[in-house]
N, C-alpha and C positions, 0 to 999 in steps of 0.2 A: 846658489840657492839649493838646498837639499830637498829631496822629494822624490816622487815617482811619476812616471808617465801614466796615461790612461790605461795602457796595456798592462802595466804592472799592477795598477790598482784593480783592474778587472780580474787578474789572476788571484790577487790576495783576497778579494771579496767573493769570488765566484759569480759575479755579474758579468754580463756581456758589455763590450765597449759601447754598444748602442744604448743599453740601459743607462749607463753612466752619462752619455750625451743627453739622453732624455731628461734625466734628473737635473742636469745643468740647465737645459733649455726651459724647464718648468720652474726653476728657482729653488728646488729642494737642495741642490748643491750649488755653491758659488762657482762662477766660471774661474778656472785656475789661471794663474799668472803664466805668461810665456817667457821663455828664456831666449837668449840671443839667436839660437838656431831655429826658433819658431815653435819648438815643442811646448806643449802645455805641461806644467809640472804641478802635481797635486801634493799637498802636505799630508802628514799623518792624521791631521784633523778630519780629513775626508773619510778615513776608515771609521772613526767614531760616528760621524754623521750618517754613514751608510748603515752601520749596525743599529743605530738608534734614531731613525729619521723622524719619528713623530715626537720625540722629546726635545728637538732642537728649535722648535718655533716658539 
């Protein structure tokens, strides 16, 4: 599965990892899939949803 970890997503968006976790917990972002090693992997769609959060509902 192609994608990025929360850390890479945080760097690309300028948000903290805590903010990304908050958005996942509150339902703004979907909880990302896990790969075999347990890492959560976010797709490129997360970048769009973070940039335009109020237009995705």
